[in-house]
N, C-alpha and C positions, 0 to 999 in steps of 0.2 A: 286827501285820503291817508289815513295812518295804517301802519302795518299791523295786521292781526297776528295772533300767536297760534291759530289752529292750523288751517291749511296755508302753506307758503303762498305768497303772492308771486305770480309769474310776471316778471318785468318784460313785457312784450316790446322788443326793440322795433319791430315792424310798425306797430301802432304809433309808437313815440316818434319814429322817423317820419311817418305820414303827417303827424302834427307839425313837426319842424318844417317839413317841405311846404305845407300849406301856408305857413307864416312867411317863409322865404319867398314863395310865389307872390304873395301880397306885397312884400317889400320891393320885389323886382318891378311889379306893376307901378308902384309909386315912383320909383327911381326913373323908370322908362318914361313916365309922364312928365318928368322934369328934365328929360333929354339925356339921361344917364342909363346906358344899358350895361349891366355888369358883364365882364368877360373873363373867361378862364382858358388858359393854354396848357395843354398836357403834352409832355415829351415822353414818348414811348420808344425805347431803343430795342431794335432787333425783334425777334419773333418768339416771345415767351407766351405760350398759350394762356396761362392763368392771368398774366398781366394784361394781355389783350382783352380778355373777357371783362376784367375789372375796369379797364380804361373805357371800353365801349359803354359799360354801364354808367360811368361818370358822365360821359358825353351825352348819353341818352337822357339822363336826369337833368342835365343843363337845359336840353331842349324842352323838356316837360315844364320846367319852371321859368322859362323865358330868358335864361342866361345864354349869352353868346359863348360859343366854345370852338376851339380848333385843336386838332391833334397833329402833332409833329412826329413823324416816324422815321428817324435816321436809322441806317443799317447797323447791324451788330459791330461792324468794323469801325464805326465812328470814333474819332479821337477825343480826348478830353478837351483839347483846344477848340475843336469844331463845335463841341457842345457848349463850351464857354461863350463862343461867338453867338450861338443861337440864343442863349440866355440873355446875353448883353443886348441883343436886338429886342427881345421881348420886354426887357426892363424899360426900354425907351418908348415902347408903344403905349400911348395913353389909354387906348380902348381895352387893353389887357390889364385886368385888376389882380388876377391870380395866376401864378406859375407853379405847376406841379410837375415834378420829375418822378416818374414811376420807378420805384425800386423793386427788386435789386437791379443794378446796372452791371454790364459786363466787367469782369475782373480787371481789365486793363484801363478802365476809366476811374479817375480820381473822384470818388463819390463825395467826399467831404469838401473838396475844393469847389465842386459843382454846386452843392447845396448852399455853400456860403456865398456863391456868386449871385444868387437870386436876391433881388432887392427886398429888404425886410418887409416893406409895406405891401409886397406882392407874394410873400411867403405864406400861402394858404395852408401849408402843412405844419407851420409853426416850428420848423426845425432850425431856422437861422439863429446863430448865437445872440443876436440882438433881441429876438422874440423870446428865446430861452431866458435871457436876463430880465426881460420885462415880466415874464411869468414868475420868476424867482422873487422879484421885488414887489410883486402884487400890482404892477401897473397894467392898464388895459393894453391889449395887443392881440395878435393872432395866435391862438393856442392849438396844439396838436389835436387832430380831429377825434381820435378814439377816446382819449381821456376826457376831453371836453364833452363828448357824447355821454360818457358815464355820469358826469356831474349833472348834465341836463336831465338824464333819466331819473336820478335820485331827486332832483328838484321837482320835476313834474309829477312824480308819484308820492310826493310828500314824505320822503324818507329823510329824517334829520341827520345832519352831519356834524354840526357844532357839538363839541365836547365828547364825541364818540371816539372809541379806540379803533383806528383803521390800520389794517395790515395789508401791505402790497407785496405780493410774491412775484419778484421779477424786477430788474433794474435797467431795462433797456432805455435808450434815449427817446424812443418813439412812444412807449407806453409807461413803463414802470416809473421812471424818474418824474416825468411831467404829471402822472397820476398822483404821486405822492405830494408834489408841490401844490396841485389844485386842492387836494384834501386838506393840506396844511393851511392854505389860504382861506379855506372854509371853516377853520378853527377845529379841525379834528386833531387828535393826537396820533401821529403817524409812525409806524415802524416799517422799514423796507427790508425785505428778506430776499435771499438769492441762493444760488447753488452752493455757496460756501457757508451758509448760515448753519450754526450748530443747533440741534434740538429744535428744528423748525416747528414741530407740532405744538410745543409749549407756547410759542408766540402766536400761532394762528388760532389756538383755542381761546385766546383772550380778545379776539377781534369782534367788535360789533359790526364792522364792515370789512369784509375780506375780499380783496381783489386778486385774482389769479391771472398772471400774465407772464408765465415762465416758458411756455412753448413745449410742454411735456404732457401727453395725453393722460387724463385721469389722475394727475399727480396729487391733487388735493383730495384726500379720502375722508370718509365720514367721521372718523375719530379726530380729525384735525379741525372740525367745524364746531364752534360754540352753538349751543341750542339757542335759536332765535336770531342768529346772525343774518346779516344781509350779504349774500354771496354774489359777487360780480365775476363772471367767467369770461375773460377776454380771449381765451385760446380757441383756435380752430385747427384741429388735427385730423388727418384722414386715417381711418382704421381699415386695413385691407386683410388683416389676419383673422381667421375664424376664432382662434382661442381668445384673442383680444376682444373680439366682438362679444363673445359669451361673457367675458369678465366684466365688460362695461354695461351690456344691455340685457343679459340673461335671455329670457324668452319673449322680449318685446316684439310683438308680431309686426307692427308697422315698420320698425327699424329693420327687421329681418327681411321684409319685402324689398325695402330700399337696397339692402346689402346684396340680396340675390340679383336684383336688377342691374345695379351699377358696379358691383364688386367692391364697394366701399361705402362707409358712412362717416360722418364727422362726429367728433367728440371734443369737448373743451378740455381745459386744464384741470377741471374739477370732475371727479368721478360722479356719474349720475346719481348714485346712491346717497351722495353727501348732501344733495339738495333737500332731503327730507327733514334735516335738522334746522334748516333755515326758516326765517320769517318771510324772506323774499329772495328771489334769485333770477338770474338771466339764463334763459335756455340757450342751447347750441344745437342747431342753428336758430336764428330768429331773435337773438339777443343783442349784444353789443355790436356785432358785425354790421347789423342793419343800420346802425346810427352813423357809421363813419362817413358814408357818402352824403348823408343829410347834413352833417356838420361841415363837410367840405363846401357844400353849396352855401351854408350860412356864413362861412368864413369868406367866401368870394364876394358875397353881398356886403359883408362888414368891411372888407378891403375897399370896395367901390365907394362906400359911404365915407370912409376915412380919407381916401385919396381925392375924391372928386366932388364931394358935397360940402359946401361951406358951412 
């Protein structure tokens, strides 16, 4: 399917995630038939409500797809050394193919040290320096779930990347940097922008593919988007202020109902009005966020194949 220039194509992350999960479930059935059941261990420290909801969703998805999972829930007071011992034990267990440490961790825990302790072949988040190096050099390996999901979305919806000008707004290790590297590996010409970039709009206006991952609600406005660009909105920000609601959504009745009921709505890093200029875009919610867990499942199965299938 090629992108049209009339009405923008809505890149439905929920539908694409369902496609990926169906394929993963089929791969799990094949592996299980060969005596290999992929396994994922998730470490969730303390009682952070948002993290708990997200982790339970991951565990539930594992169950739906036939992946073995277990959740380790050490208390908030856990030390870095205790967590390192936990990771070391998981590294040794053959039935565990993926180890995921739910972030953020308490301030007293050395996050970097902990992430680097995960065996690279079990690093289903793709954060280990070995996997970062493999990504940079174009070698096969485990890639960060959100950027990998974006690439999968573009591929599955027939949106060409080769030779295109891609602009990534945001330089985080989790999304911005690996997103830029994946686009570069797919032969796009890539510009990475951030909070210190001068005259940002002049750069975003030249983007055939614009990825917003800066963590600021509605930051990318209509005049920053080139006509016909593909706009990928990675941001998920909560709006609780009435004035901000009106600024982003005007008299949108459906959003108004949600706002009245919950006291908040979500908005991405792209102002909703900016999507009108695009040829295709990811909605928030229901866009990129929906793909992250699907790609985590895909990474777990990939890790199982790389580790345990000759």
